[in-house]
Structures are given as C-alpha cells and as structure tokens.
Steps between C-alpha positions, in 0.01 A plus 500: 500500500781381719750713685837458659578712802872442468556678172603864500286759328647670191250783546486750786175557691274751329420851614141611544508685168648200323224274632235725344700548180559126456133426559393760242757380246393136513132597514533712185702241309240229566188716520291302250577156646458613859180690419344191339603285798352752742180528297470122500550506877219754547261295287569203729368709791151433364540133599463451878784344704692318225493812283624710791794261543569529124501879532751473786719256306497700175586817691794319659599367158568858387740537793667172406551612140634835617742330739621275215584815303686645798727196536556502122326165449181590307225242526210440262149572620395141434785363713427735787129430475559127530692562821239721667217275381668207673464698825150633447366341820797634696408847375144438620625390842722806522216728396270356766769524768566863412126569510480350849806697603345822371179426690706436814676835464166676448348331805805599705459866402127490580572347843754773579252776416221320683712483816588867464133586451394308810774657714408846370134444583589379849725803554239750381229323700716506812563871464127552453419871506863591550592397147587805291619583153862438604426136582337447160792669326746272678294191412476618141877553485560154648262348244691678222838378630372145541357516148834616354691230691250236388536615138879486522485154658263368232714652225815346649343154537344494153829611344674202659264286286551714190677223305301192603402389148839573339713223660215257435524581129881483488659278761487121510503438874194697611127435517188698575586511870878539509497784246345718772800455730725542195354846436535584869866398488586693183333826603658513846667837548376639168137581579522878468706473182230279345231742615686790339543307173129410505406862558705616201350220289152610609572856387613366161176304451277775639446676162367174353251467785390862452447449126297184563288682757435784253405256222271308740330825599448594134352157426271533800383845384428361153308200626301671777235649266495178295437292813213730595339437162580130474631282783622251240812713462599400855672183389699681231597769751620235749702321229670825392588596859632148567706508179646837595584371847665185364693691231632760745592227748680310224709810430593563863537145636809404292678815616438412866606139446814615319583730794446207738737285295769770506458543877524122542813494285649790695428349843648167401810669364538681833430200722618199304751621242255403227683197368206419277429314183187373333430134468521369144131456426399328181329753276 
C-alpha cells in the first residue's frame, strides 16, 4: 500500500472508544475469514523458524485486511497474502530483531537489580551488627520502587514497538529493519493511550481466556484417571489441549490484530493526515 502525506484526511482522529468499537465491528463482520487465517497461522507454529515467520506474516495480514476496510478499499485475502508472502523473510528478520531487543531489555533489567543487590549487600555488610529492621524496610521499599519504575520503563519501551509488524504488512517503503523505527515514530506521544486501549481490549478478551481455562481443566480432570490406567491416552490428551489452545488463540488473535490496525490507522490520521489509498493489485 502506498501513501501520500500531502493529502488531507476526510476522517477525524478516533477516540479511544471508537478505536475499540471499530476493531470489534470489523472483527465481527469478518470473523470466519479472520479465524481461519489465525488458525492457519497457529498451525504454522509447529514448523520451526520458517513456520514462525509465517505465523508472524499471517497475523500481520489480518491487520492489513482490517486497514483496507478502514480506508474503504477492501482487499481480497489472496491479494493480501501474496503481498505478505513476498516479505516472508523480512518478517523473519523483524521477528529475530525483536527477539534480540526483548533479550536486551531483559538483560538490562537483570543488571539493574543485580547492581541494586550488590549495593544493598555492601551497605548491610558495612553496617554489620548495627543493621536493624528499619534498614531492611528502606531497602525493601527501594527495591519495590525500582521494580515499579523498571516495569513502567519496560512497558513504555515495548509499547513503542507495538506496531512493528503492521507497517511491514501495509507500506511499500519499509523492510524488516526500518519497520521498527516506523513503529517508534508512529507511537511517539501516544504510549499511554495505546496502553489504555490494550488494557480495555484485554478485558474484552478475558472471558474467552477464562472459558478456555475452565474447559482445559475439565479435560484434564477427565483424562487424569484414564492416563493412570493407560498412558496411551497421553497423546490424545496432548492433541486435545493443543487444539483448544490453537482454537482459542485463533479467536483472540484477529481481535488484537484488528485493534492494532485501527490504532495504526488512527495514529497515521493524527500524524500524517492519512492521505491513503491501496495499490491496484491484480486479483
């Protein structure tokens, strides 16, 4: 998809409620197609590396199709799939870069707590017998504050990369590397709004997760005595649990990808005027 920054937007930026409503509306109107795409994506997870990239690309495809609906230029699944398939290795590169970035963030948090732990040990050791409950309370409070600040920092950083796969599935002039900076650019100044939208979306999907957990527990209770009698039921039990996991994921994933597409649409309308149109793909 190409875009023109010079064209004015005929549509005003969306409110938080409208973002959720638009995501739900498009999700419901294309539930079957999106569910099948998501289920296909989850099955690809069984194939190492290439299958993981396919999962990433098919997930992003749902966002692409949702975005096409938002700009009133619906696109066929086959057309969108050809586009994301042409970038499958870029999705893999992006996935690996994000994995490395996540590991870097985790290492950074561990280093911060390690330094705090060492300094605390030195302080307590220096006080020796003079250390009392007050010192430990202060250190505990400091650890709590540092933990909260670290959590906020991690949440803020990860939210800046919230849209990494979406531009890669939509825009022409990005690749697996530049889409990271593209997400960083689009989310600037809107981190807490995205977090709030994500929290509301999580509450909406929470009942589905609860139902799946209840069903999984029931299946486990049914199979536990059977497994004690015959271990051969283990494979069937694993297949049922995997099928439940894939099916529940296939219900929830399209909703999240639709929300991402609406957020992407909204941020571009705010930042760039959203002078957008789809390329004329041959279908």
